[in-house]
N, C-alpha and C positions, 0 to 999 in steps of 0.2 A: 201735228198733222192737220192739213187743211180739211175742214169739215164739209166742204161743198163738193168733194169728189165722190160721185156716186158709183162710178165704174173705173176700175184700173185694168188696162190691157194685161199688165204683168205684175205679179207680186212675187218677190224672192223671200224665202225664209231660210235663215242660216244661223249657225251657232258660233259663239265666241266662248273660249274657256277661260275662266278666272280662278285664282286660288283664294279660297276662303278659310281663315283660321277659326274653326268652330270646334274648340276642344283640340282638334288636330287639323292640319292643313289638308283640305280636300280640293279636288278639281271640280268646279261646277260649270255647267253650261248656262250661258245667257243667250236667249234667242232674240234675233232681230228680224223684223219684217220690214221690207223695203218695197214700196210700190213705185212703178213707173206710170205716171199719169197720162191722160189723153193728150196733154200738151208736151209729153216727153220730158216732164220734170220728175226728179227723184224725190220721193217723200219717205221719211222714216216713220213707219206707222206705230212703232212701239218696241219696247224691250221687256222681256219676261225672263225671270230667273227660274231655272229648273234644278232638279237634283240628279238628273241622269236616268231616272226611272219613269220618264213621262209617258203617258199613254193617251188613249182617245179622250178621256175626261179633261185632261190638262189642255189638249189642243182645242177641244170644243170651247172651253172657256176663253182661250186666247182669241180664237177666230170670232166668237160671238161678240167679244168686246170690240174688235175692229169693225164688225158688222153694225153694232149698236152706235158706233161713232159715225155711221153714215156711208160705209163702203157696202153698197148693196149688191155689187156684182164684180167678179174678177174673171177675166177670160182664161188666163193661164197662171197657175201657181207653180213656181219652180222651187223644188226642195229636194232634200235627200230622203232616203227611206227611213224616216223617223217613225217609230211605232205609233200607230193610231192616227197619224197626221193625214194621209190621203182620205180616209173615211170622214174625218172631221171636216176637211175642205169641202167635200161634196155634200155634206149635211148642211153646211152653212151657205155655200154658194153652189146650188145644184147643177149649174151649167159649166162650172169651172173644169178645165182640163188640168190634171195633175201631171206635171212634167218633171222627171228626174233631172238634176243639175248635170248637164253633159260635161261641164268642165271638171266637176268633182269626180264624175265617173272615170274620166280619162286620168285624172290625177291619182285616183285610188288604184287604177290599173298598174301604174308605174311603181306604186308602193310594194307590189308583189315581185317586181322584176329587178334583176341586177342592172345597175346604172349603165353598164356598157351596152345594153340592148335597147335603151330608151329611144334613141333616134330611129333605129330600124323598126321598132314596135310602133312608134308614133306614125311612121309612114304606112305601116300595114293596117293601122286602125282607122286612119283618116277616111278610106273609102267606105267604112261601115257607117260613120255618122254623117258623111256628106252624100250618102246614097239617095237616089231620087224616090225610092219607095221602100216599103218594108221588105218586100220579096228580094229586092236587090241587096238590101242591108244584110238580110239573112244569109244570102249567098256569100257576100264578102266576109261575114262573121265566121262562116264555116271554113273558109280559106284561112282566116286568121287563126282560128283555134286548131286547125289541122297542123299549122306551122308551130304554134306556141303552146298548145294545150297540154301536150305531154310533159313539157318542162315546167309549165305554170298552170296546173289545173285550177288553182284558186281564181285565176283571171277569167277563165271560161265560166266558172260558177258565178263570179261577180256580175258579169254581163247577162248571164241567163236569168239571175234573180232580179236584175233591174230592167229586163227587156220590156215588160208590159208598160212600165213608166217611161221607158226611153222612146218607144216607137211613135207616140203622138208627135214628137218632134219632126218626124219625117214627112208628115202631112203638110207642114207649113211652107209658105213662100220663103224664099231665101232671106228676105228682109226681116221676117219674124224670127227666123233661125238666128240671124245675126244678133238681135236684141236678147234672145234667150241665152245665147252662148257668150254674150259679152259679160264678162264678170266685172267690168268697170263699176257697174252699179253697186255691187257688193264689195269688191276688193278694195276700193279706195276708202270706203267706210271702215271695213275691217282692219285695214292697215292703221288707220287713225285709232281705232279701239285698242288694237294690240299694243301700239306705242304707249297709250295712256295706262294700260294694265301693266305693261312691263316696268314703267316708271315707278309704279307703286309696289311691285313685288306681289304681296298678298294683302287681303282685306280682312278687317276684324269681323265684318258681318256681310251678309248678302246685300243688305240695304246700301252699305258703303260702296260695294262693287257697282250696284245699279246707278248710284249717284255719280260715280266717276264716269261711267259710260254715258250717262245722260248729259253731263257737262261736256264730254267729248263730242256728243251729237250736236249740242248747241254751238260748239266752236267750229264745227265743220263748215258752216256757211253763215258767218255772222252778218254779212252784208246782204245776203239773199242773191248775190250775183251768180253763185254756183248753179242756180236753176237753169240758166240759159245754156249751160254746157251740153246738156243732154238733147236739147231741142234741135241742134244743128242737123243731125242726120236722121231726124225723127219722121219727117213727112212721108217718105216712101214706106216706112214701117207702119205708120198710122193708116195709110191707104190699104196695106195688106191686111191689117187687123180688121178694118171696116168691112172688107170683103169676106174674110174668113169667119168673122163673128157678126154676121149681118144683123143689123137692127139693135145691137147691144152697145156699140160705141157711139156716143152722142157728141 
């Protein structure tokens, strides 16, 4: 991680699952934090192994470590409802907005529904997360759950539980929404991690798994050329961030 980055407009926190043979083979999460810098470059801020029972204490130590390495401020942190994480984020970066990952929310929605309904459901859901305001989103969501709620009550519950971390998204300019919704930042990294993990099957220790992922991280961008890829459509987003988070983007 570049140590001179004081503020990140967006940080994504995501999990990759690895198999570790520790007596018996268990599925362990490894968390990756990816920052999008003021220059629109993607930085991998670190990898942390968990045991699936992470809480506030674990997240506080992870975020404090990132903070101690020089990340003094984060405007938006995109993550899933991991226990204790939202509280830890606002403890370490008091002004950060905690934003649920819209892409994961949509993906999890389909997990509850039969594949034959995905297209129709996707069309019905789109007006909710593209709504101009929370009030409009709420109306669209009522329409959505009136249509699908009886058949799939778990989907209604999923969205209701995520609602308070979903709605900050609706306050943003379309350019900021695009950055938050773009999973390219995480997905291309995750695809590389998953390939590396699949090639190995399972690992003898947690350390071995971390080392494999670390080497995959190093191999992502051996020439440093990949950094430019994000910057191309970054300027309009940076302007929107500078307006929304006045005085914090330098």
